[in-house]
Every structure is written in structure tokens, then in C-alpha cells.
MOPAC internal coordinates of N, CA, C and O (Angstrom, degrees):
PM7 1SCF
backbone

  N    0.0000 0     0.00 0     0.00 0    0    0    0
  C    1.4533 1     0.00 0     0.00 0    1    0    0
  C    1.5044 1   113.93 1     0.00 0    2    1    0
  O    1.2310 1   119.43 1   136.93 1    3    2    1
  N    1.3218 1   118.70 1   -43.07 1    3    2    1
  C    1.4153 1   121.79 1   175.43 1    5    3    2
  C    1.5544 1   114.24 1   -58.92 1    6    5    3
  O    1.2310 1   121.66 1   142.25 1    7    6    5
  N    1.2295 1   114.42 1   -37.75 1    7    6    5
  C    1.4406 1   120.97 1  -178.54 1    9    7    6
  C    1.5732 1   108.17 1   -67.09 1   10    9    7
  O    1.2310 1   119.90 1   141.99 1   11   10    9
  N    1.3026 1   117.80 1   -38.01 1   11   10    9
  C    1.4487 1   121.00 1   179.61 1   13   11   10
  C    1.4935 1   106.74 1   -64.72 1   14   13   11
  O    1.2310 1   117.84 1   135.98 1   15   14   13
  N    1.3466 1   121.72 1   -44.02 1   15   14   13
  C    1.4591 1   122.01 1  -177.21 1   17   15   14
  C    1.5064 1   106.90 1   -65.88 1   18   17   15
  O    1.2310 1   119.05 1   136.95 1   19   18   17
  N    1.3236 1   119.41 1   -43.05 1   19   18   17
  C    1.4573 1   120.77 1   178.59 1   21   19   18
  C    1.5172 1   112.31 1   -57.59 1   22   21   19
  O    1.2310 1   119.76 1   136.68 1   23   22   21
  N    1.3491 1   118.07 1   -43.32 1   23   22   21
  C    1.4478 1   121.49 1  -179.27 1   25   23   22
  C    1.5296 1   109.59 1   -65.35 1   26   25   23
  O    1.2310 1   120.10 1   137.52 1   27   26   25
  N    1.3880 1   117.41 1   -42.48 1   27   26   25
  C    1.5158 1   118.51 1   175.51 1   29   27   26
  C    1.4861 1   113.50 1   -59.43 1   30   29   27
  O    1.2310 1   121.25 1   138.72 1   31   30   29
  N    1.3302 1   115.21 1   -41.28 1   31   30   29
  C    1.5111 1   120.36 1   179.95 1   33   31   30
  C    1.4611 1   107.97 1   -61.23 1   34   33   31
  O    1.2310 1   120.24 1   129.62 1   35   34   33
  N    1.3158 1   117.14 1   -50.38 1   35   34   33
  C    1.5669 1   120.35 1  -176.32 1   37   35   34
  C    1.5011 1   108.82 1   -64.75 1   38   37   35
  O    1.2310 1   117.04 1   136.24 1   39   38   37
  N    1.2676 1   123.23 1   -43.76 1   39   38   37
  C    1.4558 1   123.51 1  -179.96 1   41   39   38
  C    1.5071 1   111.00 1   -66.88 1   42   41   39
  O    1.2310 1   120.59 1   140.95 1   43   42   41
  N    1.4144 1   116.48 1   -39.05 1   43   42   41
  C    1.4941 1   119.46 1   176.78 1   45   43   42
  C    1.4902 1   111.58 1   -65.73 1   46   45   43
  O    1.2310 1   120.02 1   136.97 1   47   46   45
  N    1.2827 1   117.58 1   -43.03 1   47   46   45
  C    1.4754 1   120.24 1   177.27 1   49   47   46
  C    1.4975 1   112.52 1   -59.71 1   50   49   47
  O    1.2310 1   121.03 1   135.99 1   51   50   49
  N    1.3362 1   115.63 1   -44.01 1   51   50   49
  C    1.4711 1   119.02 1   177.39 1   53   51   50
  C    1.5118 1   113.04 1   -64.25 1   54   53   51
  O    1.2310 1   120.00 1   140.15 1   55   54   53
  N    1.2849 1   117.61 1   -39.85 1   55   54   53
  C    1.5268 1   121.77 1   176.32 1   57   55   54
  C    1.4547 1   110.98 1   -62.73 1   58   57   55
  O    1.2310 1   121.66 1   135.18 1   59   58   57
  N    1.3210 1   114.42 1   -44.82 1   59   58   57
  C    1.4997 1   122.22 1  -178.63 1   61   59   58
  C    1.5592 1   108.31 1   -60.96 1   62   61   59
  O    1.2310 1   121.41 1   132.78 1   63   62   61
  N    1.3179 1   114.91 1   -47.22 1   63   62   61
  C    1.4697 1   119.66 1  -178.75 1   65   63   62
  C    1.5204 1   112.01 1   -64.13 1   66   65   63
  O    1.2310 1   120.00 1   144.04 1   67   66   65
  N    1.3478 1   117.60 1   -35.96 1   67   66   65
  C    1.4535 1   121.86 1   178.15 1   69   67   66
  C    1.4931 1   110.91 1   -71.69 1   70   69   67
  O    1.2310 1   119.11 1   142.21 1   71   70   69
  N    1.3150 1   119.30 1   -37.79 1   71   70   69
  C    1.4898 1   122.54 1   177.87 1   73   71   70
  C    1.5341 1   110.13 1   -69.88 1   74   73   71
  O    1.2310 1   119.94 1   139.50 1   75   74   73
  N    1.3165 1   117.73 1   -40.50 1   75   74   73
  C    1.4462 1   119.76 1  -174.35 1   77   75   74
  C    1.4950 1   114.40 1   -83.51 1   78   77   75
  O    1.2310 1   119.06 1   167.80 1   79   78   77
  N    1.2411 1   119.41 1   -12.20 1   79   78   77
  C    1.4501 1   127.67 1  -175.27 1   81   79   78
  C    1.5543 1   113.22 1   -53.48 1   82   81   79
  O    1.2310 1   121.04 1   131.57 1   83   82   81
  N    1.4123 1   115.61 1   -48.43 1   83   82   81
  C    1.4468 1   117.33 1   178.25 1   85   83   82
  C    1.4682 1   114.52 1   -57.60 1   86   85   83
  O    1.2310 1   120.42 1   149.05 1   87   86   85
  N    1.3847 1   116.80 1   -30.95 1   87   86   85
  C    1.4684 1   120.24 1  -173.81 1   89   87   86
  C    1.5509 1   108.49 1   -68.40 1   90   89   87
  O    1.2310 1   121.70 1   143.73 1   91   90   89
  N    1.3936 1   114.36 1   -36.27 1   91   90   89
  C    1.4095 1   118.22 1  -178.16 1   93   91   90
  C    1.5383 1   112.58 1   -79.02 1   94   93   91
  O    1.2310 1   119.86 1   147.03 1   95   94   93
  N    1.2830 1   117.87 1   -32.97 1   95   94   93
  C    1.4626 1   123.85 1   175.68 1   97   95   94
  C    1.4983 1   108.92 1   -63.87 1   98   97   95
  O    1.2310 1   118.92 1   129.61 1   99   98   97
  N    1.3568 1   119.67 1   -50.39 1   99   98   97
  C    1.4266 1   121.95 1  -178.98 1  101   99   98
  C    1.5299 1   110.02 1   -63.81 1  102  101   99
  O    1.2310 1   119.27 1   144.15 1  103  102  101
  N    1.2642 1   119.00 1   -35.85 1  103  102  101
  C    1.4608 1   119.92 1   177.13 1  105  103  102
  C    1.5422 1   111.77 1   -59.01 1  106  105  103
  O    1.2310 1   120.19 1   136.16 1  107  106  105
  N    1.3389 1   117.24 1   -43.84 1  107  106  105
  C    1.4279 1   122.29 1   178.61 1  109  107  106
  C    1.5669 1   110.62 1   -61.98 1  110  109  107
  O    1.2310 1   120.27 1   139.91 1  111  110  109
  N    1.2755 1   117.09 1   -40.09 1  111  110  109
  C    1.4735 1   119.69 1  -178.13 1  113  111  110
  C    1.5829 1   108.41 1   -72.59 1  114  113  111
  O    1.2310 1   120.71 1   143.93 1  115  114  113
  N    1.2870 1   116.24 1   -36.07 1  115  114  113
  C    1.4677 1   118.57 1   177.09 1  117  115  114
  C    1.5163 1   110.84 1   -66.80 1  118  117  115
  O    1.2310 1   119.56 1   139.72 1  119  118  117
  N    1.3630 1   118.44 1   -40.28 1  119  118  117
  C    1.4888 1   121.20 1   176.14 1  121  119  118
  C    1.5342 1   109.97 1   -62.28 1  122  121  119
  O    1.2310 1   119.49 1   140.08 1  123  122  121
  N    1.2929 1   118.57 1   -39.92 1  123  122  121
  C    1.4905 1   118.48 1  -179.29 1  125  123  122
  C    1.5517 1   109.93 1   -67.61 1  126  125  123
  O    1.2310 1   120.57 1   138.35 1  127  126  125
  N    1.2843 1   116.51 1   -41.65 1  127  126  125
  C    1.4398 1   121.72 1   178.27 1  129  127  126
  C    1.5027 1   109.35 1   -65.04 1  130  129  127
  O    1.2310 1   120.02 1   137.86 1  131  130  129
  N    1.2838 1   117.57 1   -42.14 1  131  130  129
  C    1.4932 1   122.47 1  -179.41 1  133  131  130
  C    1.5257 1   110.77 1   -62.22 1  134  133  131
  O    1.2310 1   120.89 1   138.69 1  135  134  133
  N    1.3374 1   115.91 1   -41.31 1  135  134  133
  C    1.4949 1   119.82 1  -179.62 1  137  135  134
  C    1.5869 1   108.92 1   -68.11 1  138  137  135
  O    1.2310 1   122.05 1   142.49 1  139  138  137
  N    1.2708 1   113.67 1   -37.51 1  139  138  137
  C    1.5373 1   115.25 1   178.40 1  141  139  138
  C    1.4864 1   108.71 1   -65.75 1  142  141  139
  O    1.2310 1   119.55 1   134.69 1  143  142  141
  N    1.3394 1   118.46 1   -45.31 1  143  142  141
  C    1.4448 1   120.66 1   179.02 1  145  143  142
  C    1.4783 1   111.47 1   -63.74 1  146  145  143
  O    1.2310 1   120.83 1   139.61 1  147  146  145
  N    1.3092 1   116.01 1   -40.39 1  147  146  145
  C    1.5212 1   117.27 1   175.43 1  149  147  146
  C    1.4959 1   113.13 1   -57.42 1  150  149  147
  O    1.2310 1   121.06 1   133.73 1  151  150  149
  N    1.3492 1   115.57 1   -46.27 1  151  150  149
  C    1.4920 1   118.92 1   178.46 1  153  151  150
  C    1.4687 1   111.34 1   -64.30 1  154  153  151
  O    1.2310 1   120.01 1   140.67 1  155  154  153
  N    1.3037 1   117.59 1   -39.33 1  155  154  153
  C    1.5207 1   119.53 1   177.50 1  157  155  154
  C    1.5348 1   111.24 1   -64.42 1  158  157  155
  O    1.2310 1   119.37 1   137.17 1  159  158  157
  N    1.4051 1   118.80 1   -42.83 1  159  158  157
  C    1.4174 1   119.85 1   175.71 1  161  159  158
  C    1.4579 1   112.51 1   -59.87 1  162  161  159
  O    1.2310 1   119.72 1   140.31 1  163  162  161
  N    1.2885 1   118.14 1   -39.69 1  163  162  161
  C    1.4564 1   123.67 1  -177.38 1  165  163  162
  C    1.5592 1   109.97 1   -66.00 1  166  165  163
  O    1.2310 1   122.10 1   138.46 1  167  166  165
  N    1.3025 1   113.59 1   -41.54 1  167  166  165
  C    1.5091 1   119.33 1   177.32 1  169  167  166
  C    1.5605 1   107.99 1   -64.47 1  170  169  167
  O    1.2310 1   119.68 1   136.00 1  171  170  169
  N    1.3416 1   118.21 1   -44.00 1  171  170  169
  C    1.4610 1   122.07 1  -178.79 1  173  171  170
  C    1.5550 1   111.15 1   -61.34 1  174  173  171
  O    1.2310 1   121.25 1   141.21 1  175  174  173
  N    1.3896 1   115.22 1   -38.79 1  175  174  173
  C    1.3902 1   119.64 1   179.85 1  177  175  174
  C    1.5636 1   112.38 1   -66.27 1  178  177  175
  O    1.2310 1   122.17 1   135.99 1  179  178  177
  N    1.3360 1   113.45 1   -44.01 1  179  178  177
  C    1.4436 1   118.11 1   175.54 1  181  179  178
  C    1.4788 1   111.70 1   -61.96 1  182  181  179
  O    1.2310 1   119.09 1   142.18 1  183  182  181
  N    1.2786 1   119.34 1   -37.82 1  183  182  181
  C    1.4766 1   122.66 1   177.89 1  185  183  182
  C    1.4930 1   109.48 1   -60.54 1  186  185  183
  O    1.2310 1   120.92 1   134.46 1  187  186  185
  N    1.3576 1   115.85 1   -45.54 1  187  186  185
  C    1.4804 1   117.83 1  -179.42 1  189  187  186
  C    1.5157 1   111.32 1   -64.06 1  190  189  187
  O    1.2310 1   121.07 1   145.33 1  191  190  189
  N    1.3934 1   115.55 1   -34.67 1  191  190  189
  C    1.5110 1   115.90 1   179.79 1  193  191  190
  C    1.4256 1   110.08 1   -70.74 1  194  193  191
  O    1.2310 1   117.20 1   144.63 1  195  194  193
  N    1.3951 1   122.93 1   -35.37 1  195  194  193
  C    1.4250 1   123.69 1   177.41 1  197  195  194
  C    1.5082 1   111.20 1   -66.36 1  198  197  195
  O    1.2310 1   120.68 1   136.75 1  199  198  197
  N    1.3096 1   116.31 1   -43.25 1  199  198  197
  C    1.5062 1   123.15 1   179.09 1  201  199  198
  C    1.5219 1   109.39 1   -60.52 1  202  201  199
  O    1.2310 1   120.60 1   137.15 1  203  202  201
  N    1.3136 1   116.46 1   -42.85 1  203  202  201
  C    1.4806 1   120.20 1   177.49 1  205  203  202
  C    1.4881 1   110.41 1   -63.16 1  206  205  203
  O    1.2310 1   119.73 1   138.25 1  207  206  205
  N    1.3494 1   118.13 1   -41.75 1  207  206  205
  C    1.4414 1   121.76 1   179.31 1  209  207  206
  C    1.5234 1   111.45 1   -62.07 1  210  209  207
  O    1.2310 1   121.64 1   142.62 1  211  210  209
  N    1.3513 1   114.47 1   -37.38 1  211  210  209
  C    1.5150 1   119.52 1   177.78 1  213  211  210
  C    1.4966 1   108.79 1   -64.35 1  214  213  211
  O    1.2310 1   121.24 1   135.09 1  215  214  213
  N    1.3544 1   115.24 1   -44.91 1  215  214  213
  C    1.4862 1   118.18 1  -179.83 1  217  215  214
  C    1.5496 1   112.89 1   -60.64 1  218  217  215
  O    1.2310 1   122.88 1   141.01 1  219  218  217
  N    1.3672 1   112.08 1   -38.99 1  219  218  217
  C    1.4692 1   116.73 1  -178.60 1  221  219  218
  C    1.4882 1   111.99 1   -67.98 1  222  221  219
  O    1.2310 1   120.34 1   136.03 1  223  222  221
  N    1.3507 1   116.96 1   -43.97 1  223  222  221
  C    1.4663 1   119.94 1  -179.71 1  225  223  222
  C    1.4821 1   110.20 1   -66.62 1  226  225  223
  O    1.2310 1   119.21 1   146.01 1  227  226  225
  N    1.3369 1   119.11 1   -33.99 1  227  226  225
  C    1.4945 1   121.58 1   176.12 1  229  227  226
  C    1.4979 1   109.44 1   -61.74 1  230  229  227
  O    1.2310 1   121.87 1   135.32 1  231  230  229
  N    1.3806 1   114.03 1   -44.68 1  231  230  229
  C    1.4963 1   117.68 1   179.93 1  233  231  230
  C    1.4896 1   112.75 1   -65.02 1  234  233  231
  O    1.2310 1   121.34 1   136.78 1  235  234  233
  N    1.3421 1   115.04 1   -43.22 1  235  234  233
  C    1.5055 1   120.11 1   178.20 1  237  235  234
  C    1.5730 1   110.40 1   -59.91 1  238  237  235
  O    1.2310 1   120.87 1   137.10 1  239  238  237
  N    1.3136 1   115.95 1   -42.90 1  239  238  237
  C    1.4520 1   120.38 1   176.95 1  241  239  238
  C    1.5183 1   111.08 1   -61.02 1  242  241  239
  O    1.2310 1   120.51 1   135.14 1  243  242  241
  N    1.2924 1   116.63 1   -44.86 1  243  242  241
  C    1.5117 1   120.43 1  -178.32 1  245  243  242
  C    1.5470 1   107.78 1   -66.77 1  246  245  243
  O    1.2310 1   118.69 1   149.66 1  247  246  245
  N    1.3032 1   120.10 1   -30.34 1  247  246  245
  C    1.4813 1   122.48 1  -177.27 1  249  247  246
  C    1.5518 1   108.34 1   -84.99 1  250  249  247
  O    1.2310 1   118.79 1   174.86 1  251  250  249
  N    1.3549 1   119.91 1    -5.14 1  251  250  249
  C    1.4305 1   121.06 1  -178.61 1  253  251  250
  C    1.4850 1   115.54 1    84.36 1  254  253  251
  O    1.2310 1   118.60 1  -169.99 1  255  254  253
  N    1.2897 1   120.27 1    10.01 1  255  254  253
  C    1.4497 1   123.12 1  -179.75 1  257  255  254
  C    1.5433 1   111.06 1   -79.36 1  258  257  255
  O    1.2310 1   119.83 1   154.84 1  259  258  257
  N    1.2329 1   117.93 1   -25.16 1  259  258  257
  C    1.4737 1   121.47 1   179.88 1  261  259  258
  C    1.5186 1   110.85 1  -121.66 1  262  261  259
  O    1.2310 1   118.87 1   -47.18 1  263  262  261
  N    1.3292 1   119.77 1   132.82 1  263  262  261
  C    1.4144 1   123.60 1   177.17 1  265  263  262
  C    1.4941 1   112.81 1   -80.88 1  266  265  263
  O    1.2310 1   121.36 1   -16.61 1  267  266  265
  N    1.3390 1   115.00 1   163.39 1  267  266  265
  C    1.4462 1   123.76 1  -170.28 1  269  267  266
  C    1.5468 1   114.13 1   -53.70 1  270  269  267
  O    1.2310 1   118.52 1   130.48 1  271  270  269
  N    1.3139 1   120.42 1   -49.52 1  271  270  269
  C    1.4630 1   120.83 1  -177.45 1  273  271  270
  C    1.5507 1   112.29 1   -66.18 1  274  273  271
  O    1.2310 1   119.70 1   137.07 1  275  274  273
  N    1.3201 1   118.17 1   -42.93 1  275  274  273
  C    1.4245 1   124.82 1   179.60 1  277  275  274
  C    1.5289 1   108.08 1   -63.02 1  278  277  275
  O    1.2310 1   121.00 1   137.23 1  279  278  277
  N    1.3299 1   115.69 1   -42.77 1  279  278  277
  C    1.4072 1   123.72 1  -177.54 1  281  279  278
  C    1.5716 1   109.35 1   -63.23 1  282  281  279
  O    1.2310 1   120.89 1   128.46 1  283  282  281
  N    1.3199 1   115.90 1   -51.54 1  283  282  281
  C    1.4953 1   119.58 1   179.20 1  285  283  282
  C    1.5319 1   111.85 1   -59.20 1  286  285  283
  O    1.2310 1   121.97 1   134.33 1  287  286  285
  N    1.3067 1   113.83 1   -45.67 1  287  286  285
  C    1.5063 1   117.20 1  -177.57 1  289  287  286
  C    1.4835 1   112.35 1   -62.86 1  290  289  287
  O    1.2310 1   120.80 1   132.12 1  291  290  289
  N    1.3991 1   116.08 1   -47.88 1  291  290  289
  C    1.4474 1   121.35 1  -177.08 1  293  291  290
  C    1.5408 1   109.35 1   -67.67 1  294  293  291
  O    1.2310 1   119.62 1   134.69 1  295  294  293
  N    1.2693 1   118.33 1   -45.31 1  295  294  293
  C    1.4772 1   120.74 1   179.44 1  297  295  294
  C    1.5378 1   110.09 1   -61.07 1  298  297  295
  O    1.2310 1   120.17 1   141.11 1  299  298  297
  N    1.3227 1   117.28 1   -38.89 1  299  298  297
  C    1.4405 1   118.06 1   176.72 1  301  299  298
  C    1.4852 1   113.80 1   -62.22 1  302  301  299
  O    1.2310 1   120.07 1   138.65 1  303  302  301
  N    1.3254 1   117.48 1   -41.35 1  303  302  301
  C    1.4748 1   119.37 1   176.26 1  305  303  302
  C    1.5172 1   110.84 1   -62.67 1  306  305  303
  O    1.2310 1   118.41 1   138.84 1  307  306  305
  N    1.3484 1   120.64 1   -41.16 1  307  306  305
  C    1.4444 1   120.85 1   178.22 1  309  307  306
  C    1.5005 1   109.87 1   -65.41 1  310  309  307
  O    1.2310 1   120.12 1   136.79 1  311  310  309
  N    1.3106 1   117.38 1   -43.21 1  311  310  309
  C    1.4887 1   119.95 1  -179.72 1  313  311  310
  C    1.5772 1   107.80 1   -59.68 1  314  313  311
  O    1.2310 1   119.69 1   135.65 1  315  314  313
  N    1.2872 1   118.20 1   -44.35 1  315  314  313
  C    1.4619 1   120.09 1   177.83 1  317  315  314
  C    1.5495 1   114.88 1   -59.80 1  318  317  315
  O    1.2310 1   122.06 1   142.87 1  319  318  317
  N    1.3472 1   113.66 1   -37.13 1  319  318  317
  C    1.3996 1   119.93 1   174.28 1  321  319  318
  C    1.5411 1   112.59 1   -64.28 1  322  321  319
  O    1.2310 1   121.08 1   136.44 1  323  322  321
  N    1.3130 1   115.55 1   -43.56 1  323  322  321
  C    1.4405 1   121.97 1   176.71 1  325  323  322
  C    1.4821 1   112.90 1   -57.93 1  326  325  323
  O    1.2310 1   122.62 1   133.31 1  327  326  325
  N    1.3834 1   112.58 1   -46.69 1  327  326  325
  C    1.4644 1   116.84 1  -178.73 1  329  327  326
  C    1.5745 1   109.63 1   -64.18 1  330  329  327
  O    1.2310 1   120.03 1   138.07 1  331  330  329
  N    1.2850 1   117.55 1   -41.93 1  331  330  329
  C    1.4481 1   122.42 1   177.79 1  333  331  330
  C    1.5435 1   107.82 1   -56.20 1  334  333  331
  O    1.2310 1   119.21 1   131.33 1  335  334  333
  N    1.3028 1   119.10 1   -48.67 1  335  334  333
  C    1.4322 1   123.53 1  -177.70 1  337  335  334
  C    1.5808 1   110.90 1   -64.74 1  338  337  335
  O    1.2310 1   120.53 1   142.02 1  339  338  337
  N    1.2940 1   116.60 1   -37.98 1  339  338  337
  C    1.4201 1   121.77 1   175.54 1  341  339  338
  C    1.4898 1   110.45 1   -60.49 1  342  341  339
  O    1.2310 1   120.95 1   131.59 1  343  342  341
  N    1.3808 1   115.78 1   -48.41 1  343  342  341
  C    1.4205 1   118.26 1   178.32 1  345  343  342
  C    1.5040 1   115.96 1   -57.29 1  346  345  343
  O    1.2310 1   122.17 1   137.31 1  347  346  345
  N    1.3468 1   113.46 1   -42.69 1  347  346  345
  C    1.5132 1   119.66 1   176.91 1  349  347  346
  C    1.4750 1   109.33 1   -61.68 1  350  349  347
  O    1.2310 1   119.13 1   137.01 1  351  350  349
  N    1.3285 1   119.26 1   -42.99 1  351  350  349
  C    1.4859 1   121.78 1  -178.33 1  353  351  350
  C    1.5472 1   108.87 1   -68.22 1  354  353  351
  O    1.2310 1   121.05 1   139.74 1  355  354  353
  N    1.3056 1   115.60 1   -40.26 1  355  354  353
  C    1.4834 1   113.37 1   178.13 1  357  355  354
  C    1.4862 1   115.22 1   -66.25 1  358  357  355
  O    1.2310 1   120.07 1   148.66 1  359  358  357
  N    1.3753 1   117.47 1   -31.34 1  359  358  357
  C    1.4745 1   117.12 1   176.73 1  361  359  358
  C    1.5493 1   111.60 1   -66.97 1  362  361  359
  O    1.2310 1   121.79 1   144.34 1  363  362  361
  N    1.3013 1   114.17 1   -35.66 1  363  362  361
  C    1.5015 1   115.29 1   178.10 1  365  363  362
  C    1.5264 1   113.85 1   -82.48 1  366  365  363
  O    1.2310 1   119.65 1   162.50 1  367  366  365
  N    1.2912 1   118.26 1   -17.50 1  367  366  365
  C    1.4122 1   120.16 1  -170.23 1  369  367  366
  C    1.4622 1   115.10 1  -112.55 1  370  369  367
  O    1.2310 1   119.99 1   135.54 1  371  370  369
  N    1.3770 1   117.63 1   -44.46 1  371  370  369
  C    1.3988 1   120.10 1  -176.87 1  373  371  370
  C    1.5139 1   112.91 1    86.95 1  374  373  371
  O    1.2310 1   120.77 1  -168.35 1  375  374  373
  N    1.3008 1   116.13 1    11.65 1  375  374  373
  C    1.4532 1   123.11 1  -178.53 1  377  375  374
  C    1.4946 1   110.70 1  -115.15 1  378  377  375
  O    1.2310 1   122.09 1  -122.62 1  379  378  377
  N    1.2873 1   113.60 1    57.38 1  379  378  377
  C    1.5239 1   120.40 1  -173.40 1  381  379  378
  C    1.4875 1   112.91 1   -62.06 1  382  381  379
  O    1.2310 1   118.28 1   131.01 1  383  382  381
  N    1.2279 1   120.87 1   -48.99 1  383  382  381
  C    1.4501 1   121.68 1  -178.76 1  385  383  382
  C    1.5126 1   115.84 1   -62.17 1  386  385  383
  O    1.2310 1   121.29 1   136.11 1  387  386  385
  N    1.3458 1   115.15 1   -43.89 1  387  386  385
  C    1.4040 1   118.09 1  -176.03 1  389  387  386
  C    1.5638 1   112.58 1   -64.83 1  390  389  387
  O    1.2310 1   120.04 1   134.37 1  391  390  389
  N    1.3076 1   117.53 1   -45.63 1  391  390  389
  C    1.4430 1   123.16 1  -179.29 1  393  391  390
  C    1.5250 1   110.55 1   -66.73 1  394  393  391
  O    1.2310 1   120.09 1   138.66 1  395  394  393
  N    1.3850 1   117.43 1   -41.34 1  395  394  393
  C    1.4270 1   119.63 1   178.90 1  397  395  394
  C    1.5253 1   111.38 1   -63.91 1  398  397  395
  O    1.2310 1   119.83 1   140.48 1  399  398  397
  N    1.3661 1   117.93 1   -39.52 1  399  398  397
  C    1.4315 1   123.17 1   179.68 1  401  399  398
  C    1.5545 1   108.50 1   -64.85 1  402  401  399
  O    1.2310 1   119.85 1   139.34 1  403  402  401
  N    1.3213 1   117.88 1   -40.66 1  403  402  401
  C    1.4290 1   121.45 1  -178.39 1  405  403  402
  C    1.5795 1   110.13 1   -62.07 1  406  405  403
  O    1.2310 1   121.67 1   134.62 1  407  406  405
  N    1.3200 1   114.41 1   -45.38 1  407  406  405
  C    1.4689 1   116.22 1  -177.68 1  409  407  406
  C    1.5407 1   111.75 1   -69.38 1  410  409  407
  O    1.2310 1   122.02 1   144.62 1  411  410  409
  N    1.3538 1   113.74 1   -35.38 1  411  410  409
  C    1.5009 1   116.88 1   174.63 1  413  411  410
  C    1.4757 1   111.08 1   -63.16 1  414  413  411
  O    1.2310 1   118.87 1   140.62 1  415  414  413
  N    1.3240 1   119.77 1   -39.38 1  415  414  413
  C    1.4187 1   119.00 1   173.74 1  417  415  414
  C    1.4328 1   116.68 1   -65.31 1  418  417  415
  O    1.2310 1   119.88 1   142.21 1  419  418  417
  N    1.3476 1   117.83 1   -37.79 1  419  418  417
  C    1.4745 1   121.63 1   178.13 1  421  419  418
  C    1.5855 1   112.08 1   -66.63 1  422  421  419
  O    1.2310 1   121.31 1   145.13 1  423  422  421
  N    1.3482 1   115.10 1   -34.87 1  423  422  421
  C    1.4231 1   119.49 1  -176.37 1  425  423  422
  C    1.5493 1   108.35 1   -74.19 1  426  425  423
  O    1.2310 1   121.09 1   138.92 1  427  426  425
  N    1.2610 1   115.52 1   -41.08 1  427  426  425
  C    1.4910 1   122.07 1  -175.51 1  429  427  426
  C    1.5808 1   112.32 1   -64.47 1  430  429  427
  O    1.2310 1   120.10 1   180.00 1  431  430  429

């Protein structure tokens, strides 16, 4: 009688593991997708911050608060950061042209 119970428990545990397996596999895929989306969102937020900084420095230059050399140097650094972010987004996305065009539109 104890052997029968042991067999039922083993078969039941195997069946339960087989039925629940897709739930755990999907969860792993969702977590990987979630981390990719999280990284993408973070890069997009940084891109927006850099674009805003470029807009601010352009405005400050127009208002005469920043001289030519400082303006050129600082804007160049921000543009380099924007390009780096675009490259990172392109690697993860495969949409190089669209993102680059959007950044160019924002800068202009």
C-alpha cells in the first residue's frame, strides 16, 4: 500500500512539473524581454536629456550667456553623447535610420 502511494506521488509530481513547465519558461522569456525594454527606455530617457541639454545650450548661446568657444566645445560633447546613445539604441533595435533622423530633427 505504501508503494502505491509513493508511485502516485511520483507520477503526480511528474505530471504537475510537465503541466507547469510552460509557465516557468514563459516567465523567463518575459523577464529577458522586460530587461531589454528597460534598457531601451533608459537609453531613450538619456537621449531626451541630452537633446534637452543641447536645446538649453543653444538658447543660452543665443541669449549671450555662453561664448563661442565654450558653446562649441560643450555642444560637441553633447552631440558625441547623443551619437553614442543612438549607436546603442541601433544595436538593440536595428532601426538606425529612424532614430538618427529623429535626433537630427530634435537638434535642428
